[in-house]
N, CA, C and O atoms as CSV, one atom per row, in Angstrom:
chain,resi,resn,atom,element,x,y,z
A,1,MET,N,N,-15.948,-8.697,-14.912
A,1,MET,CA,C,-15.467,-9.262,-13.673
A,1,MET,C,C,-14.040,-8.818,-13.380
A,1,MET,O,O,-13.703,-8.559,-12.225
A,2,ALA,N,N,-13.200,-8.725,-14.401
A,2,ALA,CA,C,-11.816,-8.321,-14.191
A,2,ALA,C,C,-11.731,-6.880,-13.686
A,2,ALA,O,O,-10.819,-6.540,-12.932
A,3,GLU,N,N,-12.665,-6.043,-14.094
A,3,GLU,CA,C,-12.655,-4.649,-13.646
A,3,GLU,C,C,-12.997,-4.543,-12.160
A,3,GLU,O,O,-12.526,-3.634,-11.476
A,4,LYS,N,N,-13.810,-5.464,-11.664
A,4,LYS,CA,C,-14.248,-5.423,-10.274
A,4,LYS,C,C,-13.293,-6.147,-9.330
A,4,LYS,O,O,-13.516,-6.153,-8.119
A,5,PHE,N,N,-12.230,-6.760,-9.864
A,5,PHE,CA,C,-11.316,-7.533,-9.033
A,5,PHE,C,C,-10.738,-6.693,-7.901
A,5,PHE,O,O,-10.755,-7.119,-6.746
A,6,ILE,N,N,-10.229,-5.514,-8.215
A,6,ILE,CA,C,-9.579,-4.680,-7.211
A,6,ILE,C,C,-10.581,-4.212,-6.162
A,6,ILE,O,O,-10.270,-4.214,-4.971
A,7,GLN,N,N,-11.770,-3.814,-6.580
A,7,GLN,CA,C,-12.775,-3.356,-5.630
A,7,GLN,C,C,-13.126,-4.469,-4.646
A,7,GLN,O,O,-13.352,-4.204,-3.466
A,8,GLU,N,N,-13.171,-5.717,-5.126
A,8,GLU,CA,C,-13.491,-6.831,-4.239
A,8,GLU,C,C,-12.302,-7.235,-3.385
A,8,GLU,O,O,-12.484,-7.780,-2.296
A,9,ALA,N,N,-11.086,-6.978,-3.858
A,9,ALA,CA,C,-9.889,-7.362,-3.112
A,9,ALA,C,C,-9.641,-6.423,-1.932
A,9,ALA,O,O,-9.051,-6.827,-0.930
A,10,ILE,N,N,-10.084,-5.192,-2.046
A,10,ILE,CA,C,-9.862,-4.208,-0.981
A,10,ILE,C,C,-11.022,-4.282,0.003
A,10,ILE,O,O,-12.159,-3.946,-0.326
A,11,LYS,N,N,-10.709,-4.728,1.214
A,11,LYS,CA,C,-11.759,-4.917,2.205
A,11,LYS,C,C,-12.074,-3.638,2.965
A,11,LYS,O,O,-13.223,-3.401,3.336
A,12,ARG,N,N,-11.059,-2.811,3.197
A,12,ARG,CA,C,-11.262,-1.575,3.940
A,12,ARG,C,C,-10.642,-0.407,3.162
A,12,ARG,O,O,-9.481,-0.066,3.386
A,13,PRO,N,N,-11.399,0.199,2.261
A,13,PRO,CA,C,-10.865,1.312,1.477
A,13,PRO,C,C,-10.460,2.483,2.380
A,13,PRO,O,O,-11.192,2.851,3.299
A,14,GLY,N,N,-9.309,3.052,2.113
A,14,GLY,CA,C,-8.848,4.202,2.888
A,14,GLY,C,C,-7.997,3.846,4.088
A,14,GLY,O,O,-7.480,4.746,4.750
A,15,SER,N,N,-7.831,2.572,4.393
A,15,SER,CA,C,-7.072,2.204,5.584
A,15,SER,C,C,-5.586,2.511,5.411
A,15,SER,O,O,-4.933,2.935,6.365
A,16,LEU,N,N,-5.042,2.306,4.214
A,16,LEU,CA,C,-3.635,2.639,3.979
A,16,LEU,C,C,-3.433,4.145,4.067
A,16,LEU,O,O,-2.409,4.604,4.574
A,17,ARG,N,N,-4.391,4.913,3.582
A,17,ARG,CA,C,-4.299,6.368,3.670
A,17,ARG,C,C,-4.296,6.833,5.133
A,17,ARG,O,O,-3.565,7.758,5.487
A,18,ARG,N,N,-5.106,6.198,5.974
A,18,ARG,CA,C,-5.114,6.546,7.397
A,18,ARG,C,C,-3.772,6.228,8.050
A,18,ARG,O,O,-3.270,7.015,8.853
A,19,ILE,N,N,-3.192,5.086,7.713
A,19,ILE,CA,C,-1.884,4.711,8.253
A,19,ILE,C,C,-0.830,5.707,7.788
A,19,ILE,O,O,0.004,6.145,8.581
A,20,ALA,N,N,-0.865,6.068,6.504
A,20,ALA,CA,C,0.098,7.026,5.957
A,20,ALA,C,C,-0.057,8.397,6.613
A,20,ALA,O,O,0.940,9.069,6.881
A,21,ALA,N,N,-1.284,8.815,6.871
A,21,ALA,CA,C,-1.512,10.113,7.517
A,21,ALA,C,C,-0.949,10.113,8.933
A,21,ALA,O,O,-0.372,11.104,9.381
A,22,ARG,N,N,-1.118,9.008,9.622
A,22,ARG,CA,C,-0.627,8.911,10.991
A,22,ARG,C,C,0.895,8.948,11.035
A,22,ARG,O,O,1.479,9.480,11.979
A,23,GLU,N,N,1.547,8.379,10.003
A,23,GLU,CA,C,3.003,8.296,9.984
A,23,GLU,C,C,3.654,9.366,9.116
A,23,GLU,O,O,4.871,9.350,8.933
A,24,GLY,N,N,2.871,10.289,8.582
A,24,GLY,CA,C,3.419,11.381,7.780
A,24,GLY,C,C,3.764,10.974,6.359
A,24,GLY,O,O,4.703,11.515,5.773
A,25,GLY,N,N,3.029,10.038,5.799
A,25,GLY,CA,C,3.314,9.553,4.464
A,25,GLY,C,C,2.365,10.047,3.394
A,25,GLY,O,O,2.240,9.419,2.342
A,26,LEU,N,N,1.688,11.166,3.641
A,26,LEU,CA,C,0.783,11.730,2.637
A,26,LEU,C,C,1.441,12.903,1.932
A,26,LEU,O,O,2.240,13.627,2.526
A,27,THR,N,N,1.100,13.088,0.658
A,27,THR,CA,C,1.583,14.252,-0.070
A,27,THR,C,C,0.678,15.438,0.273
A,27,THR,O,O,-0.287,15.294,1.023
A,28,LYS,N,N,0.995,16.595,-0.275
A,28,LYS,CA,C,0.206,17.789,0.019
A,28,LYS,C,C,-1.226,17.697,-0.498
A,28,LYS,O,O,-2.137,18.301,0.068
A,29,ASP,N,N,-1.421,16.934,-1.582
A,29,ASP,CA,C,-2.774,16.805,-2.120
A,29,ASP,C,C,-3.540,15.627,-1.519
A,29,ASP,O,O,-4.623,15.293,-2.000
A,30,GLY,N,N,-3.005,14.997,-0.485
A,30,GLY,CA,C,-3.731,13.959,0.238
A,30,GLY,C,C,-3.578,12.547,-0.286
A,30,GLY,O,O,-4.315,11.654,0.134
A,31,LYS,N,N,-2.640,12.321,-1.195
A,31,LYS,CA,C,-2.410,10.985,-1.731
A,31,LYS,C,C,-1.265,10.323,-0.971
A,31,LYS,O,O,-0.453,10.998,-0.339
A,32,VAL,N,N,-1.211,9.012,-1.041
A,32,VAL,CA,C,-0.152,8.265,-0.373
A,32,VAL,C,C,1.153,8.481,-1.133
A,32,VAL,O,O,1.215,8.279,-2.346
A,33,SER,N,N,2.189,8.891,-0.417
A,33,SER,CA,C,3.490,9.134,-1.023
A,33,SER,C,C,4.128,7.810,-1.409
A,33,SER,O,O,4.223,6.900,-0.586
A,34,VAL,N,N,4.560,7.700,-2.642
A,34,VAL,CA,C,5.166,6.458,-3.127
A,34,VAL,C,C,6.513,6.224,-2.456
A,34,VAL,O,O,6.857,5.081,-2.153
A,35,THR,N,N,7.276,7.278,-2.221
A,35,THR,CA,C,8.573,7.102,-1.561
A,35,THR,C,C,8.385,6.591,-0.140
A,35,THR,O,O,9.134,5.724,0.309
A,36,TRP,N,N,7.388,7.121,0.576
A,36,TRP,CA,C,7.096,6.631,1.923
A,36,TRP,C,C,6.702,5.164,1.868
A,36,TRP,O,O,7.162,4.363,2.681
A,37,ALA,N,N,5.848,4.809,0.908
A,37,ALA,CA,C,5.373,3.432,0.795
A,37,ALA,C,C,6.530,2.486,0.495
A,37,ALA,O,O,6.597,1.394,1.059
A,38,ARG,N,N,7.441,2.893,-0.386
A,38,ARG,CA,C,8.591,2.041,-0.715
A,38,ARG,C,C,9.500,1.841,0.490
A,38,ARG,O,O,9.954,0.726,0.749
A,39,LYS,N,N,9.768,2.921,1.232
A,39,LYS,CA,C,10.635,2.818,2.406
A,39,LYS,C,C,10.005,1.932,3.479
A,39,LYS,O,O,10.674,1.083,4.068
A,40,LYS,N,N,8.727,2.136,3.723
A,40,LYS,CA,C,8.017,1.345,4.729
A,40,LYS,C,C,7.963,-0.121,4.320
A,40,LYS,O,O,8.156,-1.012,5.147
A,41,TYR,N,N,7.701,-0.365,3.038
A,41,TYR,CA,C,7.638,-1.737,2.523
A,41,TYR,C,C,8.997,-2.423,2.663
A,41,TYR,O,O,9.067,-3.584,3.067
A,42,ALA,N,N,10.073,-1.713,2.333
A,42,ALA,CA,C,11.419,-2.291,2.437
A,42,ALA,C,C,11.762,-2.621,3.885
A,42,ALA,O,O,12.346,-3.669,4.163
A,43,ALA,N,N,11.404,-1.737,4.802
A,43,ALA,CA,C,11.684,-1.987,6.219
A,43,ALA,C,C,10.910,-3.199,6.720
A,43,ALA,O,O,11.454,-4.038,7.438
A,44,LEU,N,N,9.646,-3.287,6.341
A,44,LEU,CA,C,8.838,-4.425,6.774
A,44,LEU,C,C,9.292,-5.718,6.096
A,44,LEU,O,O,9.214,-6.790,6.697
A,45,ARG,N,N,9.762,-5.629,4.856
A,45,ARG,CA,C,10.254,-6.818,4.160
A,45,ARG,C,C,11.502,-7.376,4.850
A,45,ARG,O,O,11.650,-8.590,4.993
A,46,ARG,N,N,12.396,-6.478,5.274
A,46,ARG,CA,C,13.593,-6.917,5.995
A,46,ARG,C,C,13.214,-7.567,7.321
A,46,ARG,O,O,13.785,-8.584,7.714
A,47,LYS,N,N,12.248,-6.968,8.000
A,47,LYS,CA,C,11.805,-7.511,9.283
A,47,LYS,C,C,11.086,-8.850,9.092
A,47,LYS,O,O,11.201,-9.745,9.929
A,48,ALA,N,N,10.348,-8.983,7.990
A,48,ALA,CA,C,9.631,-10.229,7.696
A,48,ALA,C,C,10.599,-11.358,7.384
A,48,ALA,O,O,10.314,-12.518,7.682
A,49,ALA,N,N,11.735,-11.032,6.790
A,49,ALA,CA,C,12.724,-12.060,6.467
A,49,ALA,C,C,13.237,-12.734,7.734
A,49,ALA,O,O,13.613,-13.907,7.717
A,50,LYS,N,N,13.249,-11.989,8.823
A,50,LYS,CA,C,13.661,-12.553,10.111
A,50,LYS,C,C,12.508,-13.247,10.814
A,50,LYS,O,O,12.711,-13.957,11.799
A,51,GLY,N,N,11.292,-13.042,10.307
A,51,GLY,CA,C,10.111,-13.662,10.915
A,51,GLY,C,C,9.635,-12.964,12.174
A,51,GLY,O,O,9.137,-13.603,13.100
A,52,LYS,N,N,9.792,-11.643,12.204
A,52,LYS,CA,C,9.456,-10.909,13.421
A,52,LYS,C,C,8.391,-9.844,13.214
A,52,LYS,O,O,8.451,-8.786,13.842
A,53,LEU,N,N,7.416,-10.100,12.346
A,53,LEU,CA,C,6.343,-9.134,12.128
A,53,LEU,C,C,5.200,-9.399,13.100
A,53,LEU,O,O,4.808,-10.543,13.329
A,54,SER,N,N,4.679,-8.324,13.660
A,54,SER,CA,C,3.491,-8.455,14.499
A,54,SER,C,C,2.260,-8.562,13.602
A,54,SER,O,O,2.363,-8.439,12.381
A,55,LYS,N,N,1.111,-8.787,14.203
A,55,LYS,CA,C,-0.115,-8.916,13.426
A,55,LYS,C,C,-0.428,-7.625,12.669
A,55,LYS,O,O,-0.807,-7.671,11.498
A,56,LEU,N,N,-0.274,-6.491,13.320
A,56,LEU,CA,C,-0.525,-5.201,12.685
A,56,LEU,C,C,0.466,-4.953,11.552
A,56,LEU,O,O,0.087,-4.472,10.484
A,57,GLU,N,N,1.733,-5.282,11.786
A,57,GLU,CA,C,2.740,-5.075,10.751
A,57,GLU,C,C,2.490,-5.969,9.534
A,57,GLU,O,O,2.742,-5.554,8.403
A,58,ARG,N,N,1.999,-7.185,9.753
A,58,ARG,CA,C,1.660,-8.069,8.636
A,58,ARG,C,C,0.538,-7.476,7.797
A,58,ARG,O,O,0.554,-7.557,6.568
A,59,ARG,N,N,-0.438,-6.877,8.478
A,59,ARG,CA,C,-1.565,-6.267,7.766
A,59,ARG,C,C,-1.093,-5.063,6.946
A,59,ARG,O,O,-1.492,-4.906,5.792
A,60,VAL,N,N,-0.247,-4.216,7.532
A,60,VAL,CA,C,0.277,-3.048,6.825
A,60,VAL,C,C,1.146,-3.501,5.655
A,60,VAL,O,O,1.094,-2.907,4.578
A,61,PHE,N,N,1.936,-4.539,5.858
A,61,PHE,CA,C,2.787,-5.089,4.799
A,61,PHE,C,C,1.940,-5.541,3.616
A,61,PHE,O,O,2.294,-5.286,2.465
A,62,GLY,N,N,0.845,-6.198,3.889
A,62,GLY,CA,C,-0.052,-6.644,2.824
A,62,GLY,C,C,-0.683,-5.484,2.071
A,62,GLY,O,O,-0.803,-5.525,0.846
A,63,LYS,N,N,-1.084,-4.456,2.798
A,63,LYS,CA,C,-1.679,-3.273,2.160
A,63,LYS,C,C,-0.660,-2.558,1.271
A,63,LYS,O,O,-0.980,-2.129,0.163
A,64,LEU,N,N,0.570,-2.438,1.773
A,64,LEU,CA,C,1.619,-1.797,0.989
A,64,LEU,C,C,1.958,-2.620,-0.250
A,64,LEU,O,O,2.196,-2.068,-1.325
A,65,GLN,N,N,1.978,-3.921,-0.096
A,65,GLN,CA,C,2.270,-4.790,-1.231
A,65,GLN,C,C,1.195,-4.648,-2.312
A,65,GLN,O,O,1.511,-4.573,-3.499
A,66,LEU,N,N,-0.061,-4.612,-1.903
A,66,LEU,CA,C,-1.149,-4.420,-2.859
A,66,LEU,C,C,-1.017,-3.073,-3.559
A,66,LEU,O,O,-1.205,-2.974,-4.771
A,67,PHE,N,N,-0.697,-2.049,-2.796
A,67,PHE,CA,C,-0.564,-0.698,-3.354
A,67,PHE,C,C,0.588,-0.618,-4.359
A,67,PHE,O,O,0.419,-0.092,-5.460
A,68,LEU,N,N,1.751,-1.136,-3.982
A,68,LEU,CA,C,2.933,-0.992,-4.830
A,68,LEU,C,C,2.959,-1.954,-6.012
A,68,LEU,O,O,3.431,-1.593,-7.089
A,69,LYS,N,N,2.465,-3.158,-5.828
A,69,LYS,CA,C,2.599,-4.174,-6.876
A,69,LYS,C,C,1.398,-4.241,-7.809
A,69,LYS,O,O,1.548,-4.634,-8.965
A,70,VAL,N,N,0.199,-3.864,-7.334
A,70,VAL,CA,C,-1.006,-4.024,-8.147
A,70,VAL,C,C,-1.653,-2.681,-8.483
A,70,VAL,O,O,-1.849,-2.363,-9.656
A,71,LEU,N,N,-1.976,-1.911,-7.479
A,71,LEU,CA,C,-2.751,-0.690,-7.707
A,71,LEU,C,C,-1.968,0.386,-8.457
A,71,LEU,O,O,-2.470,0.963,-9.421
A,72,ARG,N,N,-0.756,0.651,-8.024
A,72,ARG,CA,C,0.012,1.716,-8.645
A,72,ARG,C,C,0.305,1.429,-10.113
A,72,ARG,O,O,0.120,2.324,-10.938
A,73,PRO,N,N,0.755,0.220,-10.488
A,73,PRO,CA,C,0.945,-0.054,-11.920
A,73,PRO,C,C,-0.356,0.032,-12.713
A,73,PRO,O,O,-0.340,0.446,-13.872
A,74,ALA,N,N,-1.473,-0.348,-12.114
A,74,ALA,CA,C,-2.755,-0.267,-12.811
A,74,ALA,C,C,-3.152,1.178,-13.052
A,74,ALA,O,O,-3.719,1.496,-14.097
A,75,ILE,N,N,-2.867,2.048,-12.112
A,75,ILE,CA,C,-3.180,3.468,-12.268
A,75,ILE,C,C,-2.298,4.070,-13.371
A,75,ILE,O,O,-2.766,4.890,-14.161
A,76,LYS,N,N,-1.019,3.662,-13.423
A,76,LYS,CA,C,-0.125,4.163,-14.463
A,76,LYS,C,C,-0.622,3.768,-15.843
A,76,LYS,O,O,-0.611,4.585,-16.764
A,77,LYS,N,N,-1.064,2.510,-15.997
A,77,LYS,CA,C,-1.546,2.045,-17.291
A,77,LYS,C,C,-2.807,2.787,-17.708
A,77,LYS,O,O,-2.995,3.094,-18.885
A,78,LYS,N,N,-3.665,3.072,-16.744
A,78,LYS,CA,C,-4.930,3.759,-17.044
A,78,LYS,C,C,-4.654,5.185,-17.522
A,78,LYS,O,O,-5.337,5.661,-18.429
A,79,THR,N,N,-3.684,5.871,-16.945
A,79,THR,CA,C,-3.418,7.251,-17.320
A,79,THR,C,C,-2.653,7.361,-18.639
A,79,THR,O,O,-2.696,8.409,-19.282
A,80,LYS,N,N,-1.955,6.302,-19.056
A,80,LYS,CA,C,-1.212,6.340,-20.326
A,80,LYS,C,C,-2.126,6.263,-21.530
A,80,LYS,O,O,-1.745,6.712,-22.611
A,81,LYS,N,N,-3.305,5.715,-21.385
A,81,LYS,CA,C,-4.221,5.544,-22.521
A,81,LYS,C,C,-4.710,6.838,-23.080
A,81,LYS,O,O,-5.485,6.845,-24.036
Protein backbone atom coordinates (compact mmCIF):
# COMPACT_ATOMS: atom_id res chain seq x y z
CA MET A 1 0.00 0.00 0.00
CA ALA A 2 2.83 2.42 0.78
CA GLU A 3 4.28 1.90 -2.70
CA LYS A 4 0.97 2.87 -4.31
CA PHE A 5 0.53 6.04 -2.23
CA ILE A 6 2.11 8.36 -4.80
CA GLN A 7 0.27 6.83 -7.75
CA GLU A 8 -3.04 7.37 -5.93
CA ALA A 9 -2.09 10.89 -4.82
CA ILE A 10 -1.43 12.08 -8.37
CA LYS A 11 -4.75 12.69 -10.06
CA ARG A 12 -3.49 13.97 -13.40
CA PRO A 13 -0.08 12.54 -14.33
CA GLY A 14 1.91 14.81 -16.62
CA SER A 15 0.07 18.01 -15.76
CA LEU A 16 3.12 19.61 -14.11
CA ARG A 17 5.20 18.68 -17.15
CA ARG A 18 2.67 20.41 -19.43
CA ILE A 19 2.79 23.55 -17.27
CA ALA A 20 6.60 23.47 -17.27
CA ALA A 21 6.68 23.04 -21.06
CA ARG A 22 4.38 26.00 -21.53
CA GLU A 23 6.55 28.19 -19.27
CA GLY A 24 9.94 26.92 -20.48
CA GLY A 25 10.73 24.84 -17.41
CA LEU A 26 11.77 21.60 -19.12
CA THR A 27 15.32 20.35 -19.50
CA LYS A 28 16.67 19.13 -22.83
CA ASP A 29 15.74 15.53 -22.02
CA GLY A 30 12.12 16.47 -21.27
CA LYS A 31 12.19 16.41 -17.47
CA VAL A 32 10.95 19.18 -15.19
CA SER A 33 13.81 21.52 -14.29
CA VAL A 34 14.33 21.63 -10.53
CA THR A 35 15.62 25.21 -10.64
CA TRP A 36 12.49 26.31 -12.51
CA ALA A 37 10.30 24.47 -10.01
CA ARG A 38 12.07 26.06 -7.03
CA LYS A 39 11.79 29.57 -8.49
CA LYS A 40 8.13 29.13 -9.39
CA TYR A 41 7.36 27.62 -5.97
CA ALA A 42 9.10 30.51 -4.17
CA ALA A 43 7.20 33.10 -6.20
CA LEU A 44 3.87 31.41 -5.53
CA ARG A 45 4.73 30.98 -1.84
CA ARG A 46 5.37 34.72 -1.51
CA LYS A 47 2.12 35.47 -3.30
CA ALA A 48 0.25 32.96 -1.11
CA ALA A 49 1.52 34.67 2.04
CA LYS A 50 -0.43 37.73 0.94
CA GLY A 51 -3.47 35.58 0.19
CA LYS A 52 -3.64 36.51 -3.48
CA LEU A 53 -3.47 33.18 -5.33
CA SER A 54 -5.98 32.45 -8.04
CA LYS A 55 -7.56 29.03 -8.40
CA LEU A 56 -5.09 28.01 -11.13
CA GLU A 57 -2.13 29.29 -9.12
CA ARG A 58 -3.27 27.29 -6.07
CA ARG A 59 -3.39 24.15 -8.19
CA VAL A 60 0.09 24.77 -9.64
CA PHE A 61 1.40 25.54 -6.14
CA GLY A 62 0.10 22.19 -4.91
CA LYS A 63 1.66 20.31 -7.82
CA LEU A 64 5.01 22.02 -7.26
CA GLN A 65 4.86 21.29 -3.55
CA LEU A 66 4.21 17.60 -4.23
CA PHE A 67 7.07 17.51 -6.74
CA LEU A 68 9.63 19.28 -4.55
CA LYS A 69 8.74 17.91 -1.12
CA VAL A 70 7.65 14.32 -1.86
CA LEU A 71 8.47 13.06 -5.34
CA ARG A 72 11.96 14.44 -5.82
CA PRO A 73 13.32 13.18 -2.46
CA ALA A 74 11.73 9.78 -3.14
CA ILE A 75 13.44 9.58 -6.52
CA LYS A 76 16.80 10.49 -4.92
CA LYS A 77 16.42 7.72 -2.32
CA LYS A 78 15.50 5.17 -4.99
CA THR A 79 18.58 5.95 -7.10
CA LYS A 80 20.99 5.79 -4.11
CA LYS A 81 20.19 2.13 -3.43
